[in-house]
Each structure stands twice: as structure tokens, then as C-alpha cells.
MARMIPA-293364 format. One record per residue: x, y, z of N, C-alpha, C in turn; residue in three letters. Coordinates in steps of 0.001 Angstrom, whole numbers, plus 500000, padded with zeros to 6 digits. Layout:
MARMIPA-293364
XYZXYZXYZALA;...
This chain:
MARMIPA-293364
453981551541531241455404551684531525456052550324531776MET;455252549472532434455794548151532749456110547380531477ALA;455242547537530422455487546836529164456757547339528504ASP;456934548678528514458139549244527884459375548812528656ILE;459283548845529964460414548438530790460756546972530553LEU;459728546109530435459949544679530195460590544442528833SER;460082545206527826460658545066526473462131545451526483ILE;462425546588527127463816547045527187464707546086527953GLY;464172545578529081464969544658529904465240543350529160ALA;464206542810528490464397541575527723465373541780526572ASN;465240542945525913466136543238524794467573543370525277ALA;467763544033526419469112544178526966469710542814527289ALA;468885541941527866469372540594528186469682539816526909GLN;468817539997525889469031539311524612470348539725523976LEU;470597541028523914471815541491523238473057541295524102TYR;472848541191525392473970540812526248474421539390525906LYS;473436538506525719473764537131525333474380537080523942SER;473865537912523030474410537958521665475853538439521692ALA;476128539456522525477506539947522649478416538880523254LEU;477894538142524231478678537066524840478994535981523810ALA;478028535696522929478251534700521871479320535161520903THR;479259536435520503480281536988519606481647536939520276VAL;481686537317521554482954537269522280483514535853522346GLY;482630534880522539483061533485522579483623533040521231ASN;482981533486520132483486533172518794484885533727518583ASN;485063534990518995486373535622518821487429534908519663ILE;487055534546520875488008533874521768488435532514521214ALA;487548531865520455487844530532519914488257530582518450ASN;488777531716518035489194531877516637490139530766516205LEU;491084530408517044492094529409516687491877528061517362ASN;490702527848517917490407526563518560490072525517517501THR;490844524435517481490638523389516484489282522721516675ASP;488517522636515600487228521973515625486071522828516129GLY;486351524089516456485284524963516968484386525406515815TYR;483096525388516047482112525843515071481495527154515551THR;481468528121514665480922529439515022479493529292515550ARG;479222530030516660477913529961517302477083531205516992GLN;475776530989516979474832532062516639473752532122517726VAL;473497533340518230472420533540519206471115533734518445ALA;470147532878518696468866532916517986467778533485518906ASN;467005534425518380465928535060519157464597534890518432SER;463525534968519230462182534925518637461350536037519275ILE;460319536429518565459421537479519046458555536933520177GLU;458378537747521229457444537386522282456017537508521780ASN;455114536849522448453697536905522037453159538313522252THR;452606538940521200452065540308521335450909540337522339PRO;450706541512522938449624541708523907448434542358523209THR;447258541744523396446045542278522758445580543526523500ALA;445354544621522781444810545878523294443596546245522440LYS;442479545794522878441282546011522086441375545228520801GLY;441284545905519683441375545249518383442798545242517853SER;443723545727518656445116545805518213445997544890519056SER;447167544643518534448165543833519225449446544644519360TYR;449887544775520608451093545541520891452238544566521130ILE;453358544769520409454508543886520556455055543901521971GLY;455546542745522379456091542633523736457586542299523718SER;458268542609522606459706542437522558460125541062522048GLY;461360540664522389461932539399521909462729538763523031ALA;463012537511522840463786536799523861464753535825523170ARG;465803535462523875466770534484523390466152533093523480LEU;466194532358522359465606531022522355466681529930522367VAL;467824530210521725468885529196521707470173529794521161SER;471245529124521491472544529415520878472948528165520108VAL;472966528265518786473240527101517935474506527319517109THR;474904526257516441476108526310515612475756526668514173ARG;476646527394513537476527527648512098477045526394511401ALA;476158525503511076476557524158510682475778523691509471PHE;476487522959508564475840522363507405476313520925507292ASN;475398519988507353475761518569507351476453518156506052GLU;476036518751504931476642518375503653478123518741503615PHE;478462519971504040479870520376504012480692519552505005THR;480089519200506141480807518375507121481058516972506568GLU;480058516388505923480207515065505331481244515087504211SER;481212516137503406482182516277502315483592516389502864ASN;483751517087503982485066517235504606485565515886505126LEU;484674515124505756485079513805506249485513512886505110ARG;484703512834504056485000511919502945486290512304502229ASP;486472513589501983487687514026501283488921513800502144SER;488783514014503453489901513760504357490260512284504410GLY;489240511432504343489460509992504373490209509527503130SER;489785510014501969490435509633500716491872510155500659GLU;492082511353501172493427511928501179494352511134502103LEU;493857510783503280494682510045504245495082508667503728SER;494260508100502835494558506760502323495801506742501444ALA;496200507898500907497351507929500004498678507913500751GLN;498691508398501976499958508508502721500667507170502896ASP;499979506116503376500693504838503528501194504288502198PRO;500399504447501129500817503958499817502134504591499411MET;502220505901499578503418506629499163504590506322500092ILE;504336506404501385505396506218502374506051504843502248GLN;505242503790502245505809502445502215506317502064500832TYR;505632502501499776506100502194498418507464502821498169ALA;507649504049498614508957504693498463510027503939499247ASP;509653503417500394510606502630501186511085501418500372ARG;510148500730499733510510499535498961511369499918497767ILE;511007500995497084511799501442495936513218501778496373VAL;513352502441497521514687502790498027515507501533498323ASP;514844500513498857515553499280499193515928498505497935VAL;514959498315497033515200497504495843516069498214494815LEU;515942499539494774516642500279493730518033500731494089GLY;518404500662495362519722501135495777520806500184495280ALA;521961500741494908523045499936494375523600498977495419GLN;523682499452496664524287498624497700523322497638498334ASN;522040497730497992521076496798498581520214496100497543SER;520186496604496303519370495994495269520054494803494618GLY;519318494144493718519829492951493059520595493242491780LEU;520370494418491197520978494707489898522499494573489954ALA;523101495156490978524552495093491110525019493668491395ASP;524269492946492208524639491564492533524557490673491297ALA;523510490850490489523401490107489229524589490423488319PHE;524905491710488208525996492129487330527323491499487751SER;527620491504489039528874490921489527528905489406489300LYS;527783488748489527527736487295489367527990486901487914PHE;527276487523486992527445487150485590528801487604485041PHE;529320488706485585530647489158485165531717488153485592SER;531601487646486811532581486661487285532448485353486503SER;531213485004486093531029483813485257531693484001483906ALA;531540485193483349532171485489482064533697485434482169SER;534231486008483260535685485978483457536191484552483622ASN;535432483732484342535831482348484536535788481567483226LEU;534857481929482342534774481221481054536014481452480200SER;536721482549480454537943482831479691539118481986480181SER;539048481501481415540107480658481974539490479735483020ASP;538760478715482574538013477854483508538899477047484449PRO;540195476960484179541077476199485062541606477042486211ALA;541348478367486192541907479265487198541187479096488546SER;541956478731489567541390478600490904540982479955491457THR;541761480977491130541442482330491604540104482794491058THR;539906482606489755538640483025489151537474482193489677LEU;537708480943489984536659480102490550536259480619491945ARG;537251481015492728536950481559494059536196482878493966ASN;536545483711492984535814484967492770534371484671492391VAL;534191483647491550532838483258491151532020482814492362PHE;532619482007493237531917481562494443531572482751495335ILE;532519483690495462532265484885496283531072485662495751ARG;531025485884494437529924486663493862528615485880493851ASP;528706484555493748527494483733493858526916483847495262ALA;527787483827496264527332483996497643526778485408497849ASP;527403486392497201526896487767497289525488487883496733GLY;525215487159495634523868487159495060522877486525496023LEU;523281485423496647522397484748497611522122485639498812ALA;523161486283499317522993487168500474522053488313500135VAL;522198488861498923521351489992498525519884489587498456ARG;519608488405497925518232487907497890517665487812499306PHE;518448487237500218517965487072501592517762488422502277ARG;518673489360502019518542490688502628517282491393502144GLU;517006491301500859515791491938500322514544491289500906LEU;514567489965501014513423489273501618513230489732503053ALA;514348489909503768514269490372505151513733491796505227SER;514173492659504303513696494044504283512194494093504028GLN;511725493327503064510285493306502771509502492713503932LEU;510074491707504562509422491126505737509337492151506863SER;510392492963507002510379494012508017509305495052507753GLY;509145495428506481508096496387506125506719495784506383ILE;506582494496506106505303493843506389505002493876507880GLN;506020493643508706505823493686510147505452495095510592GLN;506059496100509967505711497489510288504245497762509985GLU;503782497267508848502367497490508502501450496695509423THR;501919495520509876501141494773510874500944495635512125ASP;502046496211512606501989497043513814501142498292513571ASP;501302498888512378500538500102512060499045499803512009ALA;498682498657511434497266498263511401496713498110512812LEU;497453497423513648496995497206515025496845498531515768SER;497796499444515559497749500747516219496553501565515741LEU;496323501575514435495197502332513893493860501745514351GLN;493786500434514417492558499800514895492298500160516356LEU;493359500198517159493215500590518569492698502022518674THR;493253502917517856492808504315517863491360504431517414SER;491002503676516384489630503719515872488646503213516925PHE;489009502135517612488148501601518669487975502607519804ASN;489048503303520160488977504292521233488071505454520834GLU;488191505890519583487315506963519100485862506506519092LEU;485643505233518762484282504697518792483695504753520193GLY;484499504427521196484031504501522581483712505943522974LYS;484565506876522555484315508287522863483017508759522207GLN;482801508347520961481582508752520265480356508149520926LEU;480461506915521369479344506278522063479025507036523344PHE;480039507506524060479842508284525284479139509604524977SER;479537510237523870478872511476523463477415511199523120VAL;477163510088522435475784509709522120474937509590523391ASN;475523509019524436474812508853525689474379510211526254GLU;475225511218526113474879512552526610473862513231525703GLN;473995512999524387473058513624523451471649513068523597LEU;471511511842524050470189511231524199469354511894525290LYS;469978512697526125469264513336527225468364514463526749LYS;468577514944525520467755516031524971467071515552523708ARG;465876516119523453465036515582522388465483516000521000ALA;465938517240520837466283517741519504467700518303519501THR;468266518331518305469640518791518163469765520285518440VAL;468657521046518258468705522503518451468980522890519894ASP;468637522011520830468832522356522243470061521657522835VAL;470847521028521978472056520384522461473155521421522689GLN;474034521200523653475166522109523863476060522135522622PRO;476333523317522058477177523379520854478533522702521047PRO;479106522846522227480422522244522467480360520724522384SER;479237520124522791479084518679522730478966518217521280LEU;478258519006520472478141518681519052479486518848518348LEU;480231519874518747481577520050518192482454518849518524ASP;482338518373519753483114517206520166482729515989519333GLN;481430515824519109480951514707518286481544514772516881ARG;481463515936516249481962516080514875483479515929514806ASP;484170516416515823485624516287515842486028514812515920ARG;485310514046516729485595512611516831485363511927515491ILE;484278512273514822483975511623513544484992512010512472MET;485504513238512515486550513612511554487819512813511799ARG;488147512601513079489326511794513404489113510347512961GLU;487905509849513124487610508484512684487749508353511170MET;487279509366510439487327509308508979488756509348508454SER;489682509909509248491089509877508837491657508467508925LYS;491059507649509773491530506275509945490808505330508998ILE;489501505528508811488731504693507886487510505487507431ALA;487073505230506230485897505916505705484661505467506473LYS;483812506439506856482616506115507630481385506725506973ILE;480245506114507256478951506644506818478159507006508064HIS;477663508235508121477023508761509329475524508930509107VAL;474739508462510063473294508693510080472957509400511388THR;472382510597511285472096511404512468470618511354512816GLU;470330511203514107468948511189514572468496512612514897SER;467221512746515274466660514071515573467346514707516781GLU;467805513878517697468443514408518906469919514734518696SER;470466514342517533471878514586517270472756513375517513GLY;472198512270518051472988511046518181473262510497516782THR;474338509751516632474720509267515312474942507762515332VAL;474680507147514184475038505760513939476143505759512889SER;477145504934513105478299504896512213478396503518511569ILE;478492503519510247478783502301509502480097502489508750ARG;480822501426508557482080501498507828481814501609506336LEU;482509502525505693482506502724504240481234503388503726ASP;480097502689503759478873503236503185477657502781503985ASN;476466503132503448475233502831504175475009501338504360ALA;475649500508503518475502499061503644476675498407504350GLY;477584499205504894478771498660505535478504498131506923GLY;479537497614507540479437497031508876479090498100509909THR;478083497828510745477679498758511794478768498818512862LEU;479169500041513217480237500210514201479737500866515486PHE;478922501900515351478365502586516518476888502851516270VAL;476056502562517268474673503012517239474307503503518637ASP;473028503731518873472618504304520146472811503353521324ALA;472963502059521039473025501073522117474378500403522279LEU;475140500286521183476380499521521245477473500173520411ASN;478708499735520683479859500125519876480676498865519615VAL;481144498701518374481895497507517990483366497655518359ALA;484073496545518278485528496526518464486142495853517248THR;487059496546516594487727495994515416489068495398515818LEU;489436494309515154490724493674515396491237493089514086SER;492515492734514064493130492177512860493559490746513114ALA;493270489885512141493723488499512189494725488309511057ASN;496005488179511404497059488074510404497273486614510023PHE;497268486347508717497456485000508192498935484784507921ASP;499596484019508769501038483806508629501386482923507437THR;500402482206506899500659481330505754500525482053504424ASP;500021483268504451499817484039503225500579485344503315THR;501345485657502275502097486901502263501135488079502308GLN;501236488891503354500405490085503447498966489804503820GLY;498630488529504114497243488194504399496782488761505732GLY;495649489448505738495094489995506972493580490058506830VAL;492889489777507918491435489811507961491018490734509091GLU;490147491702508791489649492628509798488363492054510381ILE;488355491904511705487197491334512404486480492425513182LEU;485148492349513204484330493296513957483515492538515004ALA;483695492927516259482950492329517372481873493330517794ASP;480624493058517412479519493955517735478555493228518655PHE;478547493661519904477651493098520907477829491586521039ASN;479106491139520990479392489728521189479396488893519932GLY;478972489462518821478972488734517549480189489153516735THR;481084488197516470482336488488515770482243487985514334VAL;482619488842513397482603488453511990483592489275511195GLY;484035488703510085484962489424509212484224490530508475ALA;484922491637508261484325492742507519485225493143506370THR;484609493445505251485344493941504082485038495414503850SER;484465496053504889484014497436504742485074498461505128SER;486273498003505490487320498953505887487993499492504640VAL;487647500721504276488240501381503114488589502806503517THR;489411503438502709489761504829502949490560505005504229GLY;491021506214504452491768506534505654493086505776505742GLY;493744505926506887495026505257507101494876503739507011GLU;493802503201507584493599501758507537493441501265506101LEU;492579501937505343492375501541503951493651501671503139GLY;494433502730503423495684502927502702496678501814502985GLY;496781501400504253497696500316504615497246499002503974ILE;495941498731504020495422497500503415495651497496501912LEU;495446498640501264495690498729499820497163498526499500ASN;498032499117500319499466498943500089499853497472500198PHE;499337496807501211499686495400501406499202494539500242ARG;497982494779499777497415493925498732497903494300497335SER;498129495589497091498464496043495739499967496154495490GLN;500762496361496544502195496585496344503047495564497105ILE;502843495460498423503735494634499234503633493155498882LEU;502424492619498877502267491189498580502782490836497185SER;502415491611496127502990491306494805504510491425494784PRO;505064492394495524506524492554495547507189491326496164ALA;506643490838497281507203489653497933507065488434497021ILE;505883488281496414505649487141495532506557487191494314GLU;506724488379493730507575488501492539509045488290492878ASN;509475488763494050510858488530494459511091487043494686LEU;510127486374495317510252484921495523510282484189494185ASP;509424484614493255509392483972491936510709484188491202ALA;511272485384491330512558485665490691513663484823491317LEU;513609484647492634514594483809493311514494482366492821ALA;513276481866492668513080480497492184513618480355490761VAL;513286481314489899513748481252488506515266481326488431SER;515860482206489248517319482356489239518000481067489673THR;517563480518490810518170479279491312517956478131490341ALA;516755478046489770516432476952488849517290477001487599THR;517393478180487001518161478319485759519653478075485989GLU;520191478633487063521620478461487339521922477020487734ILE;521073476426488558521284475032488952521193474086487763ASN;520307474416486812520163473566485628521463473526484832ALA;522119474671484719523390474718483993524485474034484802ILE;524530474325486099525564473761486967525481472232487017GLN;524277471694487130524129470232487244524256469529485897THR;524275470270484829524482469693483500525906469934483012ASN;526806470187483962528209470384483615529103469429484390GLY;530383469553484144531383468709484800532319469601485597ILE;532557469234486864533431470061487689534898469717487458ASP;535779470367488207537215470201487989537719468822488382ALA;536925468078489140537331466727489528536863465674488534THR;536102466120487507535573465193486519534212464640486872GLY;533650465095487987532325464622488404531248465566487882ALA;530063465015487795528942465844487353528637466899488413ARG;528281468098487957528032469201488878526815468982489762GLY;526849469575490935525707469551491856525131470967491954THR;523966471091492618523279472385492706524195473449493307ASN;524229474604492654524990475736493186524220476408494318LEU;522890476548494129522036477177495135521033476153495666PHE;520583476380496884519640475468497536518335475421496752ASP;517955474246496230516699474160495464515456474346496325PRO;515591474314497652514445474533498538513914475955498464ASN;514602476808497708514095478164497501512704478114496874VAL;512401476983496230511083476813495605509972476917496632ASP;510246476487497870509239476559498938509544477668499938THR;510817477998500104511194479017501094511186480425500522LEU;511215480533499207511257481858498599512637482488498712GLY;512690483804498501513964484511498508514675484404499846ALA;513918484242500932514546484138502254515359482863502396SER;515122481862501536515862480608501598516925480477500528GLY;517225481588499858518213481564498783519611481479499403PHE;520284480334499240521592480162499867522524479361498967SER;523814479600499130524855478940498342525189477591498964LEU;525281476548498125525598475211498615527054474832498373LEU;527660475411497364529029475026496992530017476066497502ILE;531021475625498201532057476525498712533450476143498211THR;533585474983497560534875474548497033535000474942495567GLU;536121475566495217536329476052493853536283474915492840ALA;536757473740493232536820472619492288535436472085491931SER;534416472443492723533064471928492485532280472760491471LYS;532859473832490989532187474622489961532244473850488650ILE;531058473534488116530986472730486889531114473641485683ALA;532337474017485369532576474937484251532550474235482911ALA;532846472945482907532942472199481652531587471640481244ALA;531460471346479949530236470760479439530081469320479858GLY;528857468824479812528570467472480276529112466416479314LEU;529065466683478026529400465670477021530718466009476314ALA;531345464976475825532525465146474984532239464460473658ARG;532374465220472594532162464686471245533531464361470631VAL;533699463112470260534960462680469650534713462314468188THR;535463462939467311535327462683465874536190461479465495VAL;535584460556464805536330459391464315537477459862463426ASN;538672459412463734539848459884462974539806459463461519THR;538950458497461210538869458025459824537768458732459036GLU;537068459691459646536017460424458928536612461111457710ASN;535918460971456584536395461587455336535680462898455043ALA;534510463121455661533757464355455441534201465464456384GLY;533565466625456217533887467774457093532767468074458084ASN;531908467091458320530794467287459251531313467449460678ALA;530572468254461444530904468492462847529653468286463701LYS;529845467842464922528740467602465855528999468404467127LEU;527978469123467557528082469897468804526743469807469534ASP;526705470233470772525462470191471549525269471523472272TYR;524001471798472662523699473070473338522820472820474555SER;521532472867474373520619472765475502520552471344476061ASP;520512471295477403520396470009478094519237470093479075ILE;518316469148478982517214469098479930517771468729481299VAL;517417469514482356517947469209483690517695467757484079PRO;518726467136484614518601465750485059518834464728483973GLY;519201465178482769519452464226481686520625463322482024SER;520541462084481559521611461125481821522866461500481053ALA;524006461088481586525261461341480896525247460557479578ILE;525521461216478466525415460537477163526523459494476958PRO;526165458448476241527137457412475882526600456684474647ASP;526884457234473460526364456638472229527279457040471069PHE;527028456418469924527770456740468699526777457153467627THR;527065458263466988526246458755465871526937458317464584LEU;526256457495463806526811456979462547526105457600461362ASN;526856457671460238526249458177459000526520457201457871TYR;525448456993457083525589456196455854524734456836454787SER;525141456673453561524358457245452450522975456612452382ASP;522895455353452791521617454645452677520640455026453790ALA;521121455143455018520220455358456156520325456746456765ALA;521303457558456338521516458866456954522133458693458326GLY;521814459584459228522351459491460595521516458511461408TYR;522205457676462177521534456720463048522249456636464383THR;521468456248465421522018455965466746521489454608467161ILE;522396453695467409522015452329467772521072451727466742ASN;521298452060465489520500451508464398519217452258464121GLY;518847453197464988517601453943464797517901455256464073ALA;517068455579463115517278456797462325517109458033463199ALA;517912459028462895517851460299463614517195461332462706VAL;516152461954463210515444462969462433515866464347462907THR;516416465122462036516863466480462380516028467504461645SER;516026468748462170515271469813461503516123470443460403ASP;515617471527459839516298472156458707517684472674459066ALA;517870472989460361519169473519460784520146472417461146SER;519689471154461087520558470037461436520499469674462900GLY;519524470191463667519431469925465098518524468739465383SER;518904467961466384518049466870466854518268466688468347PHE;517318466036469024517396465836470466517489464347470762THR;518438464020471644518592462621472050519020462601473507PHE;518290461809474304518629461690475720518518463002476484GLY;517621463921476023517436465197476714518441466266476318GLY;519326465944475352520346466903474917520089467262473455ILE;520184468548473160520004469014471789521363469057471092THR;521459468305469986522683468249469190522449468956467861PHE;523545469357467243523455469984465932524606469508465057LYS;524253469046463858525242468584462882525398469664461808VAL;526632470000461531526920470960460468527961470369459534SER;528022470892458336528980470357457366528414469171456605GLY;529246468588455778528822467487454903529517466199455303THR;528741465160455681529351463888456050529618463012454820PRO;530394461995455034530683460997453998530295459635454547VAL;529851458781453671529421457449454072530470456799454970ASP;530013456364456181530899455707457126531426456613458214GLY;531150457915458126531589458836459184530839458536460482ASP;531480458824461609530830458592462908531405459533463967SER;530592459726465032530985460569466175530608459825467451PHE;531495459778468391531181459162469678530919460270470699SER;529847460098471501529459461075472518529499460371473867VAL;530370460872474765530532460272476092530625461375477136THR;530755460951478409530939461944479470532243462687479254GLN;532184463974479548533359464820479388534346464538480523ASN;535471463969480227536511463702481226537758464493480872THR;538566464706481886539795465472481681539477466797480995ASN;538450467546481601537935468760480952538280470012481732ALA;539470470070482280539857471209483106539767472516482339VAL;540107472523481095540088473761480316538805473995479556GLY;537805473137479732536530473271479012535681474352479685ASP;535080475251478897534283476349479463532831476330479017ASN;532382475229478429531053475214477803529937475529478804LYS;530003474942479978528946475148480968528998476554481567SER;530167477015481974530264478340482586529988479440481574ILE;530286479175480292529965480145479246528451480278479099LEU;527762479130479174526293479172479124525726479939480309ALA;526398479806481472525924480524482652526120482029482495MET;527221482453481912527455483881481704526455484458480706SER;526037483650479740525071484115478733523642484133479287ARG;523459483506480449522140483520481075521708484934481432LEU;522648485852481582522333487236481950521353487873480971GLN;521484487544479697520621488147478677519647487146478064ASN;519615485941478614518717484927478073517289485184478541LYS;516349485041477635514945485305477951514331484058478581GLN;514350484022479901513889482837480622512596483093481400VAL;512176484355481493510964484686482234509805484931481284LEU;508612484924481845507407485180481049507499486548480390GLU;507039486609479154507109487865478424508460488096477783GLY;509225487008477605510554487088476985511448488081477717ASP;511502487918479030512323488797479861513453487995480502ARG;514598488645480660515721488011481332515565488157482837SER;516474487535483604516417487651485055516587489100485495LEU;517546489796484880517745491214485205516545492052484840GLY;515927491739483688514717492470483278513593492245484284ASP;513495491016484785512443490710485758512594491537487019GLY;513822491737487435514049492550488632513733494021488358TYR;514152494517487208513853495911486858512347496130486750LEU;511627495141486218510162495242486133509550495322487528ASP;510109494539488457509616494546489837509767495934490453LEU;510939496523490324511181497858490882510325498899490167VAL;510233498768488844509467499740488053507990499731488420SER;507422498538488631505994498444488980505709499166490297ASP;506596498985491268506385499627492563506564501138492431ILE;507570501556491663507779502992491446506598503636490757GLY;506012502937489780504836503468489080503647503589490023ASN;503474502599490899502375502649491866502544503837492808ALA;503783504082493233504050505228494106503778506539493380SER;504195506615492113503977507837491338502487508116491156ALA;501706507065490887500262507243490732499621507698492038LEU;500113507139493159499576507546494462499884509018494734ALA;501047509484494325501411510890494525500543511803493669LYS;500251511370492440499356512153491580497966512222492197ILE;497494511080492690496172511052493338496169511930494574SER;497263511896495331497339512705496545497237514194496221GLN;497925514615495167497875516029494780496455516438494398GLU;495786515566493642494410515884493222493466515890494424ALA;493623514906495303492750514815496474493024515934497466LEU;494264516443497488494579517562498367493798518798497953GLN;493673518998496633492886520128496129491424519986496542VAL;490892518764496386489498518515496756489300518758498253VAL;490244518270499060490128518448500513490237519926500900HIS;491140520643500271491274522074500566489981522824500240ASP;489341522423499146488064523037498791486998522707499829GLN;487004521475500326486038521082501359486260521877502636ALA;487534522095502994487851522892504180487365524321503998VAL;487587524866502804487169526246502527485650526387502596ALA;484936525382502059483474525426502087482954525348503516GLU;483577524521504322483147524428505720483440525727506459LYS;484614526316506187484970527571506858483997528694506506ASP;483484528663505271482517529693504886481278529625505768LYS;480896528408506125479677528213506918479973528267508414VAL;481017527548508830481232527318510262482436528035510850SER;483304528547510009484510529175510516484252530557511099GLY;485118530957512024485004532269512652485746533288511797VAL;485003534333511362485588535427510589485632536671511467SER;486822537226511665486946538408512511486173539590511943LEU;486121539705510639485373540807510018483883540701510352ASP;483365539492510216481941539296510510481656539487511992GLN;482546538962512841482338539097514281482451540565514711GLU;483364541304514092483509542726514430482242543493514058ALA;481672543160512902480434543817512472479294543472513430ALA;479202542190513818478161541783514757478374542445516118ASP;479621542587516504479937543203517796479413544633517849LEU;479661545375516783479176546759516721477652546791516701ILE;477064545915515909475609545900515762474925545560517081ARG;475406544519517775474793544115519029475079545123520142PHE;476242545758520095476556546782521103475600547963520977GLN;475368548368519754474432549473519532473020549073519947GLN;472640547840519655471305547373520038471187547319521560ALA;472266546900522245472238546865523704472092548275524273PHE;472846549219523686472748550615524132471348551158523899GLN;470767550810522771469407551267522480468421550679523479ALA;468628549412523852467765548772524842467863549499526180SER;469070549905526520469252550662527755468511551993527699ALA;468517552604526521467777553855526353466290553627526541GLN;465779552465526083464362552145526266464054552041527759VAL;464948551360528486464760551232529941464796552612530603ILE;465715553443530187465833554798530763464594555620530472GLN;464084555532529239462870556273528876461687555807529712ALA;461621554482529936460535553941530752460605554487532172SER;461817554583532704462002555099534060461579556563534141ASN;461932557369533170461579558794533165460061558970533092LYS;459440558163532256457988558242532140457321557873533472MET;457835556853534125457288556442535402457488557521536470PHE;458687558123536456458958559199537405458028560391537170ASP;457750560674535915456865561797535583455460561550536139SER;454993560310536024453666559993536532453619560092538058LEU;454665559660538714454728559699540171454736561142540685ILE;455364562017539901455515563417540362454231564235540219SER;453239563675539523451975564412539357451217564400540687ILE;450760565538541158450043565631542430448583565992542146ARG;
């Protein structure tokens, strides 16, 4: 009777624990990070009765989690890759909004500047049109500086975001190290408190959202964490936890170095990939830094090309033109793009040279000039023609190409028509050129001139800059959609193993309740049998 009573009592205790486990699962249905628990039982050692063995029931051996390391690892990795897309999209869209907007982008400023140059070329003596040109030139300079400031602001935001994410990652590392300390108190993972293991896994999932991690689990359930992969920088082990920090390079656009301090040894790490941190680093290196560099390059090209025309012209006072924009933009970038000329009379609308045809010329030849190398000296020479020597300057023969063009003193000249022996042209500084529009006309035509690499104009260069960033954002959105599907599948796979299902718990509840009732019946039967024996006289 004692054996039957013991079997029934142990079984009742076993199914009481099983029912408590099911109840706990149901209670934690909506608890974030909770893993379904399972009550595990084993058979008691049978009792030998002669040549036979009589079962002695079962007992509860452990309450463990319904857990699969592969699905958990897959969930971490997919979550890390998905999180990396958010900064790319968020910040790239910010840049596109800034660069592409009519009131903040360069397209409108370029259009107004070249339009005012074109209008001035129609009446280069107009003071009103000259003032409009200066206003729009200043508007172009202001727009360059504003865009540089906006990009600098976004860079500062990413600096702060990096520091914040690193702080969060370090804090999670400390929490995981603390959990490791508690897990070391038990020899195997099977006897660890399920809630402690849930806490460990929840911390690692949060870490993977910030940066991709590689996890190595010991027999006791303690974990070692490396950044990115098995060969990455060690971050957490059983004895130590590292501290990550950022070293920002102020001399390099977007330059940042991630440092890892592990047990007093500090070194740079290139293992930070994936997650929010990896996404921010990718945005800075793939989008932000190229955008800043390309905007600076465009500012340099714009100032250089416009200054070249301005300094190769003659202003309203008859003096050679000076730089319209600060040439220091070459070192300061777009943030240093500023207007130097504020007086309308200083706009060099007229051409640098004046060609005077000898009144005694008998032929119909004409001489004109176009391109001028920046910094070329003011011309002062006479072009002579003779049947014997052709065209000469100071007695030296002039060699022209098939179109009649030749270069002298850094200026490209072109002869058209048919000369007659003895014809000549004098080329001197352009004086009394108030109505001359040669220089400002060249500036207005700069809008469509192919001055950038790849035969692109200044406006094309800006559109390419905006387009490249927009394309990067679009690709990140496509990747995000694909990675979201992968992550959703990983979540579903984990839920199949570890998630709480009310249908399954309800079935277990009924099954364990019936088993508990049956165990009680065993105890009752044992009591009746014992009472029957006692009543025998």
C-alpha cells in the first residue's frame, strides 16, 4: 500500500507542478521575451520483487525552456540586418529633402544666377541688372553655405547617435556580464532558472539590434560575445566586458574610429557591422561623406569657372575684373563659398581684349577671340598678314588649325574670311567697353557648358549628387522590405518553438488536470486498501 500511495503522491505532485507550469505559460502569453516552459519528468527507479521489477512512479526533474539555439541565432542576425537599414533610409531621405527642395536646393539658385547673367548680357550697361546679378550671385553663395551647414548638422546628429548607441551597447554588455556571473553558479544549462536564460537572450537580442554579434555558449549557459563574427573583436566573456567608444576625426569628413577597451587594452576595431551602429557607419561612409565631398567639389568648380570668366573680363570702370567668389573655397569647401564683389560697377561684363581692324584692310577677314586661360596677361600686339609669310605676330609666324583658330598669350583667337596682303589687326585691352557683353555672355552660357568630369555641366553635377543619394535610399528601402520578410519568418520560426500557444496550453491543461485527478484516485484507492486491511480482525 505504501508503494501505491507513494506513486500516487509523487504523481500528484508532478502534475501539480505541470499544471503550475502551464498556468505560468498562459499568464505570460503577452510577456515580451518570454520563452514557453516545459515540466520535464523522469521515471523513478523500479523496485526489485524477486525476478521482477515493479515501477515506483515518476518525479519532476526540471522545468526548462522550449528553446532552439538555431532559431534564436537566426532571429538575432535577421534583426541586426534589418535594423541596419533604418539609419540609411532615415538620414538619406533627410539629405534628399534638403538638397532636392526648391527653397533649399541649388537648382533654383543656379537657375536664378545664370538667368540674371543672361539678362545682364542683353544690357551690360544697366546698373539695375548688375545689382540683380549681384543679388542672385549672393543667393547662390548663401545656398551653398546653407547646404554645407545642413550636411554638417546631419553629421553632428550621426555623431550623437553613434555615441548614444555605443553607450547603450556598453550598458547591455554590463548587464550580460552580470547574468553570466549568475549563470556560472550552476554547472549545466538544464538546471538554470528559465527566467535568467530569458533575460540573457533578451539582452543579446537588444545588442544585435545595435550591432551584429557572434555568440558562443558554454555548458553552463554563460556566453562569450564577439562583434560581427567568430573572428571579430571580443566584447564579453566569462571574466571581462569591453567598453566601446568613438574617436571622431575632425580633419576628415565623416571620419570616425570605433575603439574597444578590453581589460585595459584599447584598440581600434573594424568589427562593428549590422544593427543601428553598422547602419549609421554605412550611411556616413557611403552617403554622407561622398555627399559632403561632392558638394565641396561642386562649390570649387563653380567658383573656379565663374571667377575665371570674371577675372578675364573688364568691369564698368575699365579695370580688369577681380574674383566674384572667394577662391578660398578650394580649402574651405562649400561652407566657405562667399561673394566678394558688392559694387555693380565691378562686374566684369565686357571682354578682356579689343580687336581693332585696320581701316586700310582690303580683305574681308575678321578676328575674334573666345577662351582665355585664367591669369593671362592683357593682350597688346598686332596681327599682320602678307602673301609671303601668312599671319605673323612680331615677325613670328602664326600657326592656325583648319578652323582658323590659334592661341597667343593664353587667349584663343579665330580668323575668318579672306585677308589681303598688308591687312592687319591690333589687339589691346578693352577700354571704354560699357556696352560690351562678351564676358557676361560667356558666364550665362556656363550654365550648359560641360566643365565637370563626364562631360557634365554644373547643374548636371548637382542633379547627379541628389540622384545618387536618392538611389542609395531607394536601394536601402528595397533591402529593408526583403529583410523584413526574412525577419518575420525568423520570428515565426521562433514562435513555433518558443512561443506560447493558447490551444496547446489548453490541451496540456486538460491533460495534466485529468492526470492529477487520476493520481488522486490512486491515493484514494491506496487509502481504501489500507483501511480494509486494518478492519480485518
